[in-house]
C-alpha positions as CSV (number, residue, x, y, z in Angstrom):
1,M,37.6,-5.6,90.7
2,T,41.2,-4.7,89.8
3,F,42.5,-1.3,88.7
4,K,43.0,-2.7,85.3
5,D,39.3,-3.6,85.1
6,W,38.3,-0.2,86.3
7,A,40.6,1.5,83.8
8,Q,39.0,-0.6,81.0
9,E,35.6,0.7,82.0
10,Y,36.8,4.3,81.7
11,Y,38.3,3.5,78.3
12,E,34.9,2.1,77.2
13,S,33.2,5.3,78.5
14,A,35.6,7.4,76.4
15,G,34.7,5.2,73.4
16,R,31.0,5.8,74.0
17,L,31.7,9.5,74.2
18,D,33.5,9.3,70.9
19,G,30.3,8.1,69.4
20,R,28.3,10.9,70.9
21,I,30.8,13.4,69.7
22,E,30.7,12.1,66.1
23,D,26.9,12.0,66.2
24,L,26.6,15.5,67.5
25,K,29.1,16.8,64.8
26,C,27.0,15.2,62.1
27,R,23.8,16.8,63.5
28,M,25.5,20.2,63.7
29,R,26.1,20.1,60.0
30,S,22.4,20.3,59.3
31,A,21.2,22.1,62.4
32,P,19.6,25.5,62.3
33,A,21.8,28.4,63.1
34,D,20.0,29.3,66.3
35,S,20.8,25.9,67.9
36,L,24.5,25.8,67.0
37,A,25.7,27.7,70.0
38,E,24.0,25.3,72.4
39,M,25.2,22.2,70.4
40,G,28.8,23.7,70.5
41,K,28.7,23.9,74.3
42,L,27.5,20.3,74.5
43,L,30.2,19.2,72.1
44,E,32.8,20.9,74.3
45,L,31.4,19.2,77.4
46,Y,31.6,15.8,75.7
47,R,35.2,16.5,74.7
48,V,36.2,17.4,78.2
49,M,34.4,14.3,79.6
50,R,36.2,12.1,77.1
51,Y,39.6,13.6,78.0
52,E,38.9,13.1,81.7
53,C,37.9,9.5,81.1
54,L,41.1,8.8,79.2
55,Q,43.2,10.5,81.9
56,T,41.5,8.5,84.6
57,A,41.9,5.3,82.7
58,R,45.6,6.0,82.2
59,D,46.1,6.8,85.9
60,L,44.2,3.7,87.0
61,G,46.1,1.5,84.4
62,K,49.4,2.5,86.1
63,R,48.2,1.1,89.4
64,T,48.2,-2.6,90.4
65,G,46.2,-4.7,92.7
66,E,42.6,-4.8,93.9
67,C,40.5,-1.8,94.6
């Protein structure tokens, strides 16, 4: 596996998290008020995870060679 392949996997993970973020935002629009706080925490966690995936993908994409 190359660093480029590895970076691509992280980009794909970030894409999957995008889907989860959008799904959660849609569910939050019709969720009861008592569950919004917990859903907000989950949304923030997904956003942090997505950001970290993108950062890792960029860092790996800058490298060359086999891992």
